[in-house]
Structure formats: C-alpha cells, structure tokens
N, C-alpha and C positions, 0 to 999 in steps of 0.2 A: 832769644830762642829758648823754649822750655828745655830743661834738662831731661835726658832720657830716663824713663822709669826703671828702677832696679827692683826685681822681685827676688827675694832670697828666702830659702827655706832648707832645712837639712835634706840632702839627697837630690837636690835640683841639678839638672843637666843644662849646660849652656853651649851654644856655638859662639865663640868669641873672635872678633876681629879688631884689629887696630892698625892704622895706616900712618905713614910718615906725614909730618906736616908739609903741606904744599905738595903731598905725594912724592916726596924726596925719599931716597933710600934710607932705611933704618939699619940694615945690615950691609956693611961694606967689606967685610973680610971673613975669612974663616973663623978667626978668633971672636968676632962679634956673635956669630951664630953659636959658637961653643959656650960663650958667656951667657947668652940668653937662655940656652938649655939648662945651664947650671942654676938659673933662677927658677925654672920650672921644677928642678930637683928640690931646691930649698923651700919652694911653696908647698911641696908635698910633706916635707919633713916638719916645717914650722907650723903650717896651717892646715894640714889635712887634705890639700887639694888632691883630687884624682884626675890625672891627665890621661885621656883615652886616645886621642890623636892629636898630631900637630903637624903644621906645614909652615915653614919659614920662607917667604919670598923675599925679594930684595927691598920692597918698600911697605910690605905689610906682612901679617901673620895670621894664621888660623889656629884655634884650639877648640877641641871638644873637651869640656872640662866639667867635672862633677864636684859638688860641694857637699861632702858628708856632714859638715858642721854648719852649713847654711851661711857661709862667710865669704861670699863672692867679692865684696868690696875690699875686704881685707887682703884676700889673695891677690886681687888685680893691683892693689896699691903696691904690694911687695914686687910683683913681677915688673910692671911698667915703671915704678919708681927707681927700683934698683938698676934696671937697664938703662934708663935715661941718665941716671947719675954716672954710670960706667961710661956710656957713649960720650957725654959731654966732657967728662974729665979727660978721657983718652984724647979727645980732639980739641981740647981747650976752648970749647964753645960753651954758650949759655942759652937758656931759653928752652922753648917746647921742642921736643923730638917728635912727638906723636900729635896726630890731627884731631884735636878735641878729645872727648872721652871715648874709651873703647866701646864697641857695640857688642851688647850681649843679648842673644835671643834665647829665651827660655824654651827648651826643647822637650817634648814628650819622647823620651829616649827609646822606649820599646817600639815606637813607630817609625822613628827617623834616624837613629843612630847609625845604622848600617849605610843608609843613602848619604848622610852627611860625611861619614868617614870616606866614602868613595869619592864624593865631590871634592873633598879636601885633598885627597892623595892625587887626584887627577889635575889639580890646579897647575902644577909645573908643565904638564902636557898641553893644557889649554893655553898657557902662556908662551908655548914654543920654546921653553928652556930645555926640554929633553923630549925624545920620541916616546919613551916608555917610562912609567912612574917609578920603576925600580932603579932607573938610572939617576934619579935625583936624590942627593945625599941628605938633604935637610928636611925630610919628612919622615913620618913614623912608618911609611909603606914597607920599607925593607925589613923592618922588625916584624911586621904583620905576616909577612910571607916566608919568614925564616931565613932571609938572606943575610941578616945582621942580627947580632945578639941584642936583645932589648935591654935598656937600662932598667934598674929595679923600680924606678918611679913611673914607668909607663904601664898603664892598665890596659892590656889587650884582651883579657878574658871575656869581658862583657860583650864585645862585638864578635869575637871569634866563636862564642858560644852558639851563635845563630847558624854556624856552618859546620857543626859536628862536634862530637864529644872528644875525639882524639886530636891533639894539637896539630899534627902533620896533615891530617885530612882537612881540618878546619882552615889551615893555611892555604892548601891548594884551592879549595873551594872559595875562599875569600879572593885569592888572586883571579880565579875565573870570573867572579862576580865583578871585580874592577875592570878586567879586561873586556868584559861583555858590554861595557858602556859605549855608546855611539854618540854622535853629534846630536841625535834626537832624544838621548836620555834626559829625562826631566831634571831640572835643578831643584833640589828640595827646598831651597831658599825662596823659590817662587811662590811657595804656599804660606809664607810668613803672614801673620795676621797683625795689623797695626804696628808694623816694625818691631814686634815684641815677642810674639808667641809662634811656635811651630808645633802643631799638634792637631788632632781631630777636634770636631766641634764639642765634644764632650769635655775634652781637656781644657779647651778655651773657656767653656762655661764654668768649670771648676776653678780655674785660676781667677777668672774674672770675679766670680762670686766671693772668693776667699780673700783676694789681695787687692782688687781694683775698684770694687763696687763704690766705695767711698771717696775715691780719688777723682772727684768731678772735674778738677782743673787740668787733668792729664790730656794732652792733645791727642794721644793714641787711643783713648778710651772709646770714642764713638764707633771706630772701626772694629774694636774688639767686641763691643756689645752687639753690634749688628749681626755678628756670626755666631753669637752664643747659642747654644742649644736650648730647646724649649720643650722637652718631652721626658718621659719616664719609661723604664722597661715595661710596666704593666700597660700603659697606653700602647706602646709598640705591639705588645702581644695581642691585645684586643683587635687592633685595626688590622694588622697583618692576617690574623686568623680569619677574620671576616672578608677581607678583600681577596685572599688566596686559599679559601677553604678547599678547593678542588685540587690543589697542587701542594701537598705536604713538603716535598723536597725543596721546592722553590721557596715556600714559606719560611723554612728553617734558614736558608741562606739569606734571605731578605732580613730576617730578625737579627741574625748575627751581624750583618752589615750595619743595620740601623743602631743596634746596641753599641757597636763599636764606635760609630761615628757621632752619635748624638746623646749618649746617656751619661758620660763621664765615668762609667764603671771601668775598673782596671782590667787588664787582660786576664788576670787571675780570676776575677769574679766572673767574667764572661765565659772563660774556659770551663769553670765549674759548672755553669748553667748548661753548657753545650757538650760537656764531656771531652774537652779538648786541652791540649797544652797551650800555654800562653803564646808561644811562637806561632802555633797553628791558627790561633784567632786572628792574629795580625795578617798572616799570609792569606788566610780565606777571605778576609774583608778586602784585601788588596786585589785578589784574583776577581772577586765579584765586581769591584769597581772597574777593573779592566774589561770585564765582560759586558758591562753596561755601555762602555765606550764604543764597543763594536756592535752592539745589538740594540737597534732603536726601539724594537718592541718591548725589550726588557727595561730599557731606560724609561720608556713611557709609563710601564706599570709601576715602577718604583717611584718615579716622580709623582704619580697619582696618590700613592700611599703617603708620600712625604707632604703632599698638599693637604691631605686629610689631617695629618699630624701637626700641620701649621709649621713645617720646617721650610 
C-alpha cells in the first residue's frame, strides 16, 4: 500500500488522528493521558508546534495542529514516538502501539477550523462517553468555554477570534456554537478531497499545483485533480456580469461565492475586493451556499454560470 502523502509548509494546519493498533486502547489510565498531554507541551517547546484543539479518546486521539516552521513529520515523530516508548516501557511490552501512520489532513483553517474544533469537542458525546462536552475531561473544550484554566501551550485565540473580541463573550458564543449542533450537523471531514485536503476548490487547486502536480505516483492525486479549480477572478467577473446584468445585488453575491470557492484567493484578498473583513467573506459564502440548497431557482442560475465557466 502506498504511503500517505505528507504536505509540509510553514503555517500549515492539520487535522491529525491516530488509532491504536487493532483498535486497542492507547490510553488506559489518567496518568497515560497526562503523559500524552506533556508530549504535546514539549512538542510546542522543542519544535514550535501550535496545538489549537485536542481530544483524547480511549483508542484514538484528535489534534488540530499548526506548524509555523513547516515541520509536521518532526513534531509527530516526537509525539507518537515518545508516547509509544512511555506506554511500552510502563507495560513491559514491545511492538507497535498505533495502527500504521497517523492520518494528517491539510486544512484550510479560515474555512474549517471552527467546524473541526466543534466536531472534535463533540466526539465524546457521539461516543456516549458523556452527555455534555464539558463533562469530558480529556479534551480542550473546558478550556475553550472558560471552565478550566488553559495550559500555556494551548492556542485558543485563533478559533475564539471568530466569536468576538472579548474573551468571555467569545467563550459564551463558542459554547452556543457547539451546543447548537444536532445529529444533522454536517461532519466537516465528509468534505475531504482525496483523503488529503479539506478546503474549497481554490485551496485544493493551489495545493495541487504547488505540491502535488509532479507526484504522479500518488494514489490520491486523481481525486485531488478532479476537483481542482479551473477559473480566474477576471473570468468570473465577465461571466457573472453578463449573465446577471439586471440584478446587481445577486451578481455581487454570486461573484463572492465563486471567488471564494474557485479562485484560490485568500480571504484577505477577496475581502479587499468586496470591502469586507476576512471572517465576513467566509460567512457570506457559506450563507449563500445554504441559500442555494433551499432555493432551486437560485441553484439553477448559479449552476448555469458554473457550466459557462467550465466548473
């Protein structure tokens, strides 16, 4: 079986998961979990890892991790290697603790960090370990809502910044955001492309062109290329203006949505073009997407424009 692709660059965000070999427990005691958290701390001190959220279940764990130095492999060797050595030494065992290599999904953080953090923090509820996420001790949720003092190595500010400028307000709104989830709330990981990337089509295109184009042996590459974007802001501008010339308000919304989804431009670049904040771009694009889901006429118009653009 081909080894999973690792894309590494400074400032990359990843959703990391690792499971016990044969799905066996990798955390058997409070001390085990505390020891694992100590390796997250040392990963930040030694290798500059930025841990945004974590959740330790019995036979697997989740991390939302940023690599300011672009050194994911080094960070994960430290975390998984040190913990495996600890676990095996404590229990006088040998061999693999984890099932294969860890899974690392490269994430467009501006688009998906909030949803991923919610998904991770609700994992104990979905597993019926607790009724409410704040009842689970071994995730970062209690630190996010102000119920427990966060360790110095936990980076909450990036995600909480989406929920308000003042800490207490952001914590309350984040808690509301998590508690608003229902059984019908979409799993953000269902949108992963090629088992490798989580982001809009522009993000997929950018990463594919920069890091994957020459890796023709990669088994994930065909699915990544299939969804890569194929347009430019200038082409979107021309086509939308022509197709929606009688509805300037709708044209603006469609252009923003298509820029966000298909051009690879950053939220900052799009925001400057539309006179909006970065968070506003993401929210407006998501709202328009939800509107299309419920409005077949609107969806037909946009699909027609996408067809002209070759998307």
